C-alpha positions in Angstrom: 71.8 103.6 -146.7 70.2 101.1 -144.3 66.6 101.2 -143.1 67.9 101.3 -139.5 70.1 104.4 -140.1 69.0 107.8 -138.7 69.5 109.3 -142.2 66.9 106.9 -143.7 64.4 107.1 -140.8 64.4 110.8 -140.1 65.3 112.4 -143.5 65.1 110.1 -146.5 61.8 108.3 -145.8 59.8 111.3 -144.6 61.0 113.3 -147.6 60.1 110.6 -150.1 56.6 110.1 -148.5 56.0 113.8 -148.5 56.9 114.2 -152.2 55.1 111.0 -153.2 51.8 112.0 -151.7 52.0 115.6 -152.8 52.6 114.5 -156.4 49.9 113.5 -158.8 49.5 110.0 -160.2 51.6 110.8 -163.3 54.6 111.9 -161.2 54.6 109.3 -158.5 56.7 106.7 -160.5 59.2 109.6 -161.2 59.4 110.3 -157.5 60.0 106.6 -156.6 62.5 106.0 -159.4 64.5 109.1 -158.6 64.4 108.5 -154.9 65.4 104.8 -155.4 68.4 105.7 -157.6 69.5 108.3 -155.1 69.1 105.8 -152.3 71.4 103.4 -154.1 73.9 106.0 -155.1 74.2 107.2 -151.5 76.2 104.2 -150.6 77.4 102.9 -154.0 78.2 106.2 -155.7 79.3 105.6 -159.3 78.3 101.9 -159.1 74.7 103.1 -159.6 75.7 102.8 -163.2 75.7 99.1 -162.8 72.1 99.3 -161.8 71.2 101.6 -164.7 72.9 99.2 -167.1 70.8 96.4 -165.7 67.6 98.4 -166.1 68.3 99.4 -169.7 69.4 95.8 -170.6 66.2 94.2 -169.3 63.9 96.9 -170.7 65.5 96.5 -174.2 65.5 92.7 -174.1 61.8 92.7 -173.0 60.8 95.0 -175.8 62.8 92.8 -178.3 61.1 89.7 -177.1 57.7 91.4 -177.4 58.4 92.4 -181.0 59.7 89.0 -182.1 57.7 87.3 -184.8 58.0 83.8 -183.2 59.5 81.9 -180.3 62.7 81.1 -182.2 63.3 84.8 -182.9 62.4 85.7 -179.3 65.1 83.3 -178.0 67.8 85.7 -179.1 66.9 88.7 -176.9 66.0 86.2 -174.2 69.5 84.8 -174.3 71.0 88.3 -174.4 69.0 89.2 -171.3 70.0 86.1 -169.3 73.6 86.2 -170.3 73.8 89.9 -169.7 72.4 89.6 -166.2 74.7 86.7 -165.5 77.8 88.6 -166.8 77.0 91.5 -164.5 76.7 89.1 -161.6 79.7 87.0 -162.4 81.9 90.0 -163.3 81.4 91.8 -160.1 80.7 89.0 -157.6 82.9 86.1 -158.7 85.9 87.5 -160.6 88.1 87.6 -157.5 87.0 84.1 -156.5 87.7 82.7 -159.9 91.0 84.4 -160.3 92.1 83.4 -156.7 91.4 79.7 -157.5 93.0 80.0 -161.0 96.1 81.5 -159.3 96.4 78.4 -157.0 96.3 76.2 -160.1 98.8 78.4 -162.0 101.3 78.4 -159.0 101.0 74.6 -158.7 101.9 74.3 -162.4 104.9 76.7 -162.0 103.2 79.6 -163.8 103.0 83.2 -162.5 99.7 84.1 -160.9 97.3 86.7 -162.5 96.9 88.9 -159.3 94.2 91.3 -160.5 93.0 94.3 -158.5 90.1 93.7 -156.1 86.7 94.0 -157.9 84.1 95.9 -155.9 80.8 94.0 -155.1 77.9 96.4 -155.7 75.3 96.1 -153.0 72.2 94.1 -153.9 73.5 92.9 -157.3 72.5 89.3 -156.5 68.9 90.5 -156.0 68.5 92.8 -159.0 70.3 90.4 -161.4 67.9 87.6 -160.5 65.0 90.1 -160.7 66.1 91.0 -164.2 66.3 87.4 -165.3 62.9 86.6 -164.0 61.4 89.6 -165.9 62.8 88.7 -169.3 62.0 85.0 -168.8 58.4 85.7 -167.9 58.0 88.0 -170.9 59.3 85.2 -173.1 56.9 82.8 -171.4 54.0 85.1 -172.2 53.0 85.8 -168.6 52.7 89.5 -169.4 53.6 91.9 -172.2 56.9 93.8 -171.9 56.8 97.1 -170.0 57.2 99.7 -172.7 57.9 102.6 -170.3 61.6 102.8 -169.3 60.5 104.9 -166.3 58.1 102.2 -165.1 60.6 99.4 -165.4 63.3 101.6 -163.8 61.0 102.2 -160.9 60.3 98.4 -160.5 63.9 97.4 -160.8 65.3 100.0 -158.5 62.4 100.4 -156.0 64.4 101.0 -152.8 62.5 98.9 -150.2 63.6 95.6 -152.0 66.7 96.8 -153.8 69.6 95.9 -151.4 68.3 92.9 -149.5 65.2 91.6 -151.2 62.8 89.9 -151.2 63.2 89.1 -154.9 60.0 90.8 -156.1 58.9 89.4 -159.5 57.2 91.8 -162.0 54.3 89.5 -162.4 53.3 90.0 -158.7 53.1 93.8 -158.9 52.7 94.6 -162.6 49.3 96.2 -162.1 50.6 98.3 -159.2 53.5 99.5 -161.3 51.0 101.1 -163.7 48.5 102.3 -161.1 47.9 101.9 -157.4 45.9 103.3 -154.6 47.2 103.7 -151.1 44.4 103.4 -148.5 44.6 104.5 -144.9 44.4 100.8 -143.8 47.2 99.9 -146.2 49.4 102.7 -145.0 48.8 101.8 -141.3 49.5 98.1 -142.0 52.7 99.1 -143.7 53.8 101.2 -140.8 53.0 98.4 -138.4 55.0 95.9 -140.5 58.0 98.2 -140.8 58.1 98.8 -137.0 58.0 95.1 -136.4 60.8 94.5 -138.8 62.8 97.4 -137.2 62.3 95.8 -133.8 63.5 92.4 -135.0 66.6 94.0 -136.4 67.5 96.4 -133.5 66.2 94.5 -130.5 67.0 90.9 -131.3 69.4 90.5 -134.3 71.9 93.1 -133.1 72.1 91.8 -129.6 72.6 88.2 -130.8 75.3 89.5 -133.2 77.5 90.4 -130.3 78.3 86.9 -128.9 78.2 85.4 -132.4 80.8 87.8 -133.8 83.0 87.8 -130.8 83.2 84.0 -130.5 83.7 83.3 -134.2 86.6 85.8 -134.0 88.4 83.7 -131.4 91.3 81.5 -132.3 90.6 77.7 -132.4 92.5 77.1 -129.1 90.3 79.7 -127.4 86.9 78.1 -128.4 85.4 75.6 -126.1 82.4 73.4 -127.0 80.1 75.6 -124.9 81.3 78.8 -126.7 81.0 77.2 -130.1 77.4 76.2 -129.5 76.6 79.6 -128.1 78.1 81.2 -131.2 76.1 79.1 -133.6 72.8 79.4 -131.8 73.3 83.2 -131.5 74.1 83.4 -135.2 71.0 81.4 -136.1 68.9 83.9 -134.3 70.9 86.8 -135.6 70.6 85.9 -139.3 66.9 85.0 -139.0 65.8 88.2 -137.3 68.2 90.3 -139.4 67.0 89.1 -142.7 63.3 88.5 -141.8 63.4 91.9 -140.1 64.7 93.6 -143.3 62.1 91.6 -145.3 59.3 92.9 -143.0 60.6 96.4 -143.4 60.6 96.0 -147.2 57.1 94.6 -147.2 55.9 97.4 -144.9 57.6 100.2 -147.0 56.1 98.7 -150.1 52.7 98.7 -148.5 53.0 102.4 -147.6 53.5 103.2 -151.3 50.7 100.9 -152.5 52.6 97.7 -153.4 51.9 94.3 -152.0 54.9 92.1 -151.8 54.8 88.4 -151.1 55.9 87.0 -147.8 59.6 85.9 -147.5 59.6 83.9 -144.3 57.2 81.6 -142.6 58.7 80.5 -139.2 61.4 78.3 -140.8 62.8 77.2 -137.4 59.6 75.2 -136.7 60.2 73.1 -139.8 60.0 69.3 -139.5 62.1 68.5 -142.6 64.7 70.3 -144.6 62.2 70.3 -147.5 59.8 72.1 -145.1 62.5 74.4 -144.1 63.1 75.6 -147.6 59.4 76.2 -148.1 59.7 78.6 -145.2 63.1 80.2 -145.5 63.8 83.0 -148.0 60.8 82.0 -150.0 61.4 84.4 -152.8 64.8 82.9 -153.5 63.8 79.2 -153.1 60.8 79.7 -155.3 63.0 81.6 -157.9 65.4 78.6 -158.1 62.4 76.2 -158.3 60.6 78.1 -161.1 63.6 79.2 -163.2 66.1 76.4 -162.7 64.7 73.2 -161.1 61.5 72.9 -163.1 63.3 73.8 -166.5 65.8 71.1 -165.7 63.0 68.6 -165.5 61.6 69.1 -162.0 59.8 66.0 -160.7 59.0 64.8 -164.2 62.4 63.1 -164.7 64.0 60.0 -163.2 64.9 59.9 -159.5 68.6 60.1 -160.4 68.0 63.2 -162.5 66.0 64.8 -159.8 68.8 64.2 -157.3 71.4 65.7 -159.7 69.1 68.7 -160.3 68.7 69.3 -156.6 72.4 69.1 -156.1 72.9 71.6 -158.9 70.2 74.0 -157.6 71.6 74.0 -154.1 75.2 74.4 -155.2 74.2 77.5 -157.2 72.0 78.6 -154.3 75.0 78.5 -152.0 77.2 80.3 -154.5 74.5 82.9 -155.0 75.0 83.9 -151.4 78.7 84.4 -151.7 81.8 83.7 -153.8 83.6 81.1 -151.6 83.9 77.4 -151.1 82.2 77.7 -147.7 79.0 78.9 -149.5 79.3 76.1 -152.0 79.6 73.5 -149.2 76.6 75.1 -147.4 74.5 74.7 -150.5 75.6 71.1 -151.2 75.0 70.3 -147.5 71.4 71.4 -147.7 71.0 69.7 -151.1 72.3 66.4 -149.7 69.7 66.4 -147.0 66.9 67.2 -149.4 68.0 64.3 -151.6 68.2 62.0 -148.6 64.7 63.0 -147.5 63.3 62.1 -150.9 65.1 58.8 -150.9 63.8 58.0 -147.4 60.3 59.5 -148.2 60.5 62.0 -145.3 58.9 64.9 -147.2 55.4 64.2 -145.9 54.1 65.6 -142.7 55.3 63.4 -139.8 53.0 61.5 -137.3 52.4 63.5 -134.1 54.7 61.2 -132.1 57.6 61.9 -134.5 57.3 65.7 -134.4 59.9 66.3 -131.6 62.5 64.0 -133.3 62.0 65.5 -136.7 62.2 69.0 -135.3 65.4 68.1 -133.4 66.9 66.7 -136.6 66.1 69.8 -138.7 67.5 72.1 -135.9 70.7 70.2 -135.7 71.2 70.2 -139.5 70.4 73.9 -139.8 72.8 74.8 -137.0 75.6 72.8 -138.4 75.0 74.4 -141.8 75.2 77.9 -140.4 78.8 77.2 -139.4 79.8 77.1 -143.1 77.6 80.1 -143.8 79.2 82.3 -141.0 82.8 81.2 -140.8 85.2 83.2 -143.1 87.2 80.2 -144.2 86.9 76.4 -144.6 89.5 76.0 -141.8 87.5 78.2 -139.5 84.4 76.1 -140.3 86.1 72.8 -139.5 87.7 74.1 -136.3 84.3 75.4 -135.1 82.5 72.1 -135.9 85.3 70.2 -134.1 84.8 72.4 -131.0 81.0 71.9 -131.1 81.3 68.1 -131.0 84.1 67.9 -128.4 87.0 67.4 -130.9 88.5 70.9 -130.5 91.8 71.8 -128.8 90.7 74.5 -126.4 93.4 75.3 -123.8 93.0 76.0 -120.1 93.3 79.8 -120.9 90.2 79.7 -123.1 87.7 82.5 -122.0 84.6 81.5 -120.2 81.0 82.0 -121.2 80.6 85.0 -118.9 82.8 87.1 -121.2 80.2 86.8 -124.0 76.9 86.0 -122.4 75.2 88.4 -120.1 71.6 88.8 -118.9 70.6 90.9 -122.0 71.9 88.1 -124.3 70.1 85.4 -122.4 66.8 87.3 -122.3 67.0 88.3 -125.9 67.8 84.8 -126.9 64.8 83.5 -125.1 62.7 86.2 -126.7 64.1 85.3 -130.1 63.3 81.6 -129.7 59.7 82.4 -128.8 59.4 85.0 -131.6 60.7 82.6 -134.2 57.6 80.4 -133.6 54.0 81.1 -134.6 53.1 81.9 -130.9 53.0 85.7 -131.4 51.0 85.4 -134.6 48.5 83.2 -132.7 48.2 85.8 -130.0 47.6 88.5 -132.6 44.8 86.4 -134.2 43.3 85.8 -130.8 43.3 89.5 -130.1 41.6 90.1 -133.5 38.9 87.6 -132.6 38.4 89.3 -129.2 37.9 92.6 -131.0 35.4 91.1 -133.4 33.4 89.4 -130.7 33.5 92.3 -128.2 33.4 95.5 -130.2 32.6 97.6 -127.2 35.8 96.7 -125.5 38.0 96.4 -128.6 39.7 99.7 -127.7 41.4 97.9 -124.8 43.1 95.4 -127.2 43.9 98.1 -129.7 45.4 100.3 -127.0 47.6 97.5 -125.9 48.7 96.8 -129.5 49.4 100.4 -130.1 51.4 100.7 -126.9 53.5 97.6 -127.9 54.1 99.2 -131.4 55.0 102.6 -130.0 57.3 101.0 -127.4 59.1 98.9 -130.1 59.6 102.0 -132.2 60.7 104.1 -129.3 63.2 101.5 -128.0 64.5 100.8 -131.5 65.0 104.5 -132.1 66.9 104.9 -128.8 69.2 102.1 -129.9 69.8 103.7 -133.2 70.4 107.1 -131.6 72.9 105.5 -129.2 74.8 104.0 -132.1 74.4 100.4 -130.9 76.2 97.5 -132.6 74.3 97.1 -135.8 76.0 94.8 -138.4 74.1 94.1 -141.6 74.7 90.5 -142.6 73.4 90.8 -146.2 76.0 93.3 -147.2 78.2 90.3 -147.7 75.9 89.0 -150.4 
């Protein structure tokens, strides 16, 4: 079930909100846990058992760590928790990839391939496996005592706003709200606003930009000109940002409606002036997870430069593979890691001088766009053919389709809107409007009326698109 589906918007969410606010404090976690498991089972059916195993595993390991007499004794349940989460992730997400590559080696050696049945990838397993590992590691580190209530941990682990597409919500950030929370009118209103903004990002921008991206990437190499290749990559860059940041906004907004305050997951990554800066702004919950649970334990910045570079390469290789079980994702991760290493070597991590901002921004934009080719293309061959076309080395024939087949007025206007909306401009306008209201309280209603009209218009137009069954792919189902 997606947040942009009629079933969710018009039936599931209203029903959950109604039951939640009619229930007393003692029953509210029961409502959320039951609704969240039903939400997951709606699409995954019996694979909800994987989520239940993850919940019980992390709850039991947390309790065992809490009961341990010393750190040495606590390491055993910690190891069980980490290995258990990794086995769930590897077993369901990487088995086919590992066997496919093993089969290639076996055939090369003249041995028969294994050829196992396809293993289903449960939605969101990358998110709740990492969430589980962060929980048991933080209990071991003494950041908080283990959650004794299986219900409360089940509610935290399965909470539907962040279950299938993140952000990766750490227990430490909401542990007090898991136990007790209060939903104010201001919080609920802020949550609704944030949800509508996210829905608009998804329906109005991401889905429109998906059309040329998907259509052009589906072309054969001889049909893809340089112009088409660049249009596809730029369209995909806007699609993935507004798709994922839109879902993060909806998750943050939904959490707020129920009294939870999630951390931000995006901070205008396309205005970054270095790849280091980009990763401080893109998928913040994931990049900070790798920093805190892998990079720093490997030595962080306390080790030699050579070790730092090796650690960065390891982190970004695993970051790439976290997104998907293919060599394309591994290359994507190593590609980003290589530029972060180069920036450290060249000391480009500091803020640039004003005169260098356009050059630095152009460099980051080019690197990110090239990297998205590996992220989007289905195979390594498709990636190399697309890159060749982008840089004038393709083999497009005279019969290749023209831009007009994929780019119309709606795509152009939406692309321009997406470029503007990916910068801090709209946020600056919102802050200016807030200052206006504070300075001129008697005329604040004018600004508030305009903001309300924009919000209602976004919701209405998004709802129309949903009702019309417009093209609405969800990128992160792949992960």
